[in-house]
N, C-alpha and C positions, 0 to 999 in steps of 0.2 A: 503493500500500500505506499502508495506516494505524503509526503508529509503535506497536510495542507494546511497548516500554522505558518508556513512561510508565505502564503500565495494570499494575493490581497481577493476579497469575492467582489460576487459582482454587484451586490448591493453597494458595497464602498467604491468600487468602480464607476458605478453610475452618480455615487451622491458626489464625487468629488469632479465627475463631468460636466454635471448642474453647475457647481459652484468655478469652476474653470469659465465655464461658457458666459456665466451669470457677470465674473469678475473680466474678462475681457468684454462684453458688453458695457459694463459699466465704463472701464478703463476709457474705451471708445467714446461714452458718450458723454466724460467730463472731460475728454479733450474737445470735441467738438463744441460743447457748451461753453468751455472757457474761452475757445477762440470766439466764439461766437458774439458773448459779454463784451469780452474785449474792442473788438470790432465795432458789436451795435454800438456800444457805448461812446467810442471815439466819433462815429460818424454823426451821433445824435448830438455829443459837444460842436461838431463841424457846422453842424446844420444851423443851431441856435443862433450862431456869432457869423452867420454868413449875411443877414439883412446890418449886424454892425461894422461889418465891413464894407460890405457898400456904402451905407452914410460915410464913413471914411474915406474913400476912398471919390464923395463928392466933396467934401470938406478938403480935402489936398488940392483938387481941383480945381476950388476955387483960391486956395493956397497961392498956387503957381500962376493963376492969371493975376493976382496981387502984387506977385513978387518977381515973376515974369522969368523965374529959373529955379532950378534946387540950390542955388548957393545958399539959402538963407540954412538950409539944413546943415548944410555942409559946414561954413563958418561956425555957427553958435549952436551945435545940436544940444549944449546945454541949455538952450531956452526955448526950445520947440519940444523938448521932452516930456514937461509937465504940459504941455498945450496938447500936444498928442493924447497921452495920455486919460487928459481929462475928455478926449473927442473918441478913444474907447470906451471908456467907460460909460459916456451918458451923450453919443453924439449927439442925440436929438436938442438938446440943452445947448450944447456947445462952450462956448466962450462964454455964457453966461451963468455959470456954475457957479457957485463958490471956490475961489484957487483954495481955502482954508480948510475944507470941506474933506477935498480931490487929495490931497497934497500927498498924503502916505497911502491911497489906494494904488494898486500893480495894475499895470497894462493888462489888462485881459489874466483878471488873476493869477500871479506865479507862486508855489509853493517858496518858503522860505531856503531851502534847502534844494531848489532847481539849479539844474549846471545848464550852459548853454548860452544863448543869448538872451538878455534880461528881457525885448518885448516879445511878444508873440507874434507882432507883425513886421514884415520886410517890406520898405518901399526901395527901388530900383528905378536907376534913369532910364533914359531912351534905349541906352547901349548895354541895359539889363546888370549895369556894377552896382552893388549896393553901396546909397549914401547915409541906410539909415536904419539899423536894425542889424544883427548879426547872420552869415551867408549860412551860420549852420544847419541842416535839416533842411536846406531850400529843394532837395531833389525832390523831397514827398509835398510839397507846395505849389496849390494852383494859382495862380498869379491872375492879376483882373487888371486890364490897362487903364492907365490915366491919360486920359484925352484932353487937348485942348484945341479948341479953333481947328477941328478935323484932325488934329496930328496926334501919335501918343505919345505922352515926353516921359512917361514910368510905369512904374507898375507896382501893386501893391498887393502883399498876399500873406496869409494867416498859417503859420508853422503847423503843425500835426500837434493836436491837443494832449499828445501823447507825453511831451515831454513837458506838458505845464499843470497836470495834474496838481490839483490844492487838496488839502489833507481830507478835506468832508470825500471829494472824490474818491481818494485813493482807500477811504475807510467803505466805500457803500459798494469798490469792484474786492476790498477783503470780506466782507460780510457776504458776496455775493458765491462767493468760490467757494466760503466754509460751509454756506447753505448747503451747495454741492456736495460736499464732501460727507457732511451729515447723511444727505440723502442718499448716498452711493454707499455709506455704511449700513442706514437702515437698512435697503435693499438687500445689502449683503447679509444682515442679521437673518431678515426676513426667509431671504432661501436656506440657511442652514438650518431654519428650525422647521420649515415646511420639508427639503429637499427628502432630509432624511428618511420620516416616515414615508413619504411617497415613494423614496425609489426601496424599501422596505415590502410594501404594499404590490411593487412593481414585480420584486425579486422572489416575492411570498409563493406563485404559480410556478418557476423554475425549481424553488427547494420541494416543493410535494415534486413535482417531476420527476427530478435527482432520486429521489428517495424511493418512487415507484418502479425507477427503472433500475434501482439496485435490488429489491425486492421482485421484480421481474427476472432478473440476473439467476439470483439465487433459484426459481422454478415457481413461484410463485404469482403464477396466473391468470389469477383471479381476482388481482390489484388493478384497481381504476385510480385514478386521477379526476377531480372535479372540472368540469366544462363552467369558470365561472365568466368570462366575456368574449365578444362575438370578433375579437381582432387574432393577430398572427400567433399568442399565446394562447389563445383559445380554440384555434385549425389544428396548432401541435396538440394541446390537449386529448381535440378526437379524433385526431390522428394515432394516436399513441393508445388509445383506449381502444380503437380498430386493432390495431396490431397485439396487443395485449388479448384481445378475444379471436385472433384469428390463432395468436399461437396457443391459447387455452383450447381451441376447437383440434388444432393439431396432434396437442398432445393425449388431447382423449382419443382422437380418430389412432394415433400410435399404439396407444394401452390397447384401444380393442381391437387392431391391426393385429397386437402381438396375441393378443387372448384368442383371437379366431384363428388366427392359424397354428396357434397349439391346439386349440380343439380339433381342428381339421386334421392336421396330421395323428392327433392322438385316436382317432375312430377306426383309419385304418391299421395302424399298428396293433392298437387294442385288440383287432379279430384277428389279425395277423397271428399274434401271441396268442392269443385262445386257441386256435384253428392246432397250430402250432403245438404248445404242451398238449391239447389232445390225444396228437400222433406220438407225442413220446408218453406218455401217458397208457398209451395203449387204450385212451377210451374209445377212437376213432381209427380205425383201420388205413391204411393210407391205399387207397382206391382213383381212378381216375377224376372220381366228380371232386374228390378232396382235393388234389391239386389242381388241379379247374379254381376252385374257389381262390384258395391260396393263389393265384393268377391273377383271378380281376382283383384279389383286394392289391394286388403291387401293381398292377395296372391302373387301378384305381390312383396309387399314392402317387406312379409316377409320374400320371398325369396331374395332379395336386401340384409337385414339386415342379414339373416344366411348367406351368402356368405361373407360378409365383416367380420363377427364374423371369422369364417373357417380361411379365410385369417390372421384376427389379432391371432387367436392361431397359424396359422404355421409358422406366425414371429417370436412369444416367444416362439418358441419351444414346446409348450405345449399340442399341437395335439397329441391326441394318437393314437397309432397303436399297434392294436392287430395279429401281424405278426405268420404266419405258412405257412407248405406247401400246394401250393393250386394249381388244376388242371387249369389253363389261360383259358383255351377254355370252361369248365365249367362255369366258372365266367362271360366268355363273352355272352354264348349263354342264362344263367339266367336273364344277362342284355338286350340284343336282344328282348327278349319275350314282354314286354307289350309295346316296340315302334313298332313293326308289325304293327299293325290297325289304329298309327298315321301317317306312314309313304304312308302308303296306301291309306288314307283317303285326302293326298296331292297328291297323284300320282309318290311318287317317288320308285323309286323298289329298294328293301332291295338285295343285293347279297354277298355270302364269297368265299371265296379262300383258300382253306386250304389244305395242302397237306393230304392225305388218310396217316391213322395210326402218325399223330403227336399229339402228348399230350404234353406240355411245363409244364413244375414245376415249379413256382416260390414262392418263400419265399415271403411274401407280405399278406397285412391287407385284408380281402374278401368285405368289408363295402368301403373301402376308393378305391378298383379297380371298385367296381360297381360304385360308385359316379365318377370315372374317365370315365369309359366306359360311364356313363349315358350324364355327361357333352360331351363330344364326340360326340355322337348321338345327343343330343340338339341340339350342332350348327351345326351339317349335316341336321338335319330338317328345322330349323328357315333361313340358308343359300343357301339353293338349292332349284333352280326354280322347280317349277312344270314342272311334266315328265320327270326329272333327275333319277341319278342313284347314289348310293351310296353302294360303293365296297370296302368290309372289308378284308384284304391278312394278314395269319398268316403266318409266317416262324421260320425258329430255324436256326441258325449257330452262329459257334464261341463262343459256352457257351449263347449266347443273344437270346431272344424270340423278333420276330420283329412285330408288329402290323401297318400296313397301314389304314388308313381309306381315302379313294378318294372320293369325291363327287361332282359332276357337276358344270356347272357356275352358278350362276358369280363366277368370282374368284377374286384373290388378287395382286394390283402388286409388284414386284419383292421386292420395297423398303418396302414394308408394312410390310411383313413375320414374319420377329424377331419382329416386334414390335407385333404380335398378341396375344403375350403372357405375354402381358403387361398390368398392372391394368386399368380396366375401359377404356383402347384404344379399338376402333373401327375401319373400315374403311367409309371414308364415302362415298356413293354412295347405290348402292342396299344390301352390309353388312352395316343396317344403325339400330337406337334405331327404328325405325317403325319395324325391327321386333319381337321386345318385348325385345329383348338383353339388358343388363348392360355391358358388356364388362371384365366380372368375369368370366369366366367357365374358358377360357385356362388359367387364372394365378391359379388359384385353382389345374387344370388339371400340370402344371407344378409343382407346391410345391409339389402333391401326389408322382407322379413321382422322382424327385428328393431325397423325403424320402424314397423312396425303391432303391435307388442306382441305377435309369436309367437314359433318356435320351428321349427330346420331341423337335420335330422341325416340322417345317413347308416347304412345298417346293410348285410349281405348282403340280396340278394334269393332270395326260395325259387325261382325262374327259372333263377338261376346268374350273375345280374350285380348291381347296387345299386340297394336300395331307398332312394331318398330320400322320407324323410316330412316335410310343413308342418302344421304346426298353429298356427291362428289364434283367438280370441278370438272367437264369436260374438256379434249385437250384436243385443238384442231376441229373442233365439229363431230358430227358422227360419218362414219365411212356411207 
């Protein structure tokens, strides 16, 4: 036995798979949400300040018109720093705002520890040379032209807000990220709480099936597993139950087969032993009749062993067939010839019903076909009452040659008709061991017919007995 302690159970594998898939999905969601929040928040800030940028651009156009150039910014930048700051903070009131109120207000408010340019806006001249504000981050800036008398005299733009987030904005972003982390841990906790019982529930049918399989391997063929779902596990449980039922039937058939074979062999051996002991003890004298009786029992035993051997070869697939195109009616007539006297001796009429000119050709083994017809004729001879009749009808339709063997009473109950081809099966009553059969003839017939891609069946005969129908495929039509 292998060491199960070193193995990870299916339940834990399933639990870890669910947990890993959830963690991967949460990680992907966290990265996407973080990117979306950062990007969306920055876009939101940019959108809010676009109107202020437009108003500041209009004020700069007015200042340029008044001054005639950008020299006022280059020559005295400190003077205009506060003025531009006031314009950025409240461009609608502009210079009318109180200087004292705005003295400490940052332009587009900056965090105290912010690095880079002191102002969020940048002013360029017509040649895109910076004249106000730092050049850092200009690659991320969209500039708006400043136009005077139909000519572009400069540009103004806002740097990305990510360089100028104030403490409140940074706190908001941290709060959102912290909320995402809490949500992710909450989801993982829920998955851990519910996935383990779920994995256990999903694996429970597999455990039951594994236990049932071990019982089945130990020979407990009556074991069954409950079918609790209609999914693949339910299908597997139903298939397992079907397999167990088949094995149980096969085991019962095997035991019945062994018992029947033992009984069939015991009967002629007991008779032989009794008669030989009687001869040895002088109870019976050695006469031709006594020898014939011993010979008859020996022949009966030989036939039984030979039939068993034929069935065994057929089951193993080693029964040889030398097939060729045969005239089926010719083989049937050759098989009927030796039985004419025996049927007449028992008073059973033997008749054939064959359409004129019909000569079906089958691809078959002549010896096996004679064995098939011989077993069927033996069966009719043994189980038809004296004064009865056997009618053999041959027809050909849909590329199949059909032969019906109809005999007189006694018949067979409908429930027993399908069992006639089972090995060692005999119907109690008139068709019994007293007639001398071992119940193997029709089983051999079925094997022969199936080896020739045909079919054989039994049904009630219109004459009161049993109708055995044999259907064989026609090779190349009829002669």
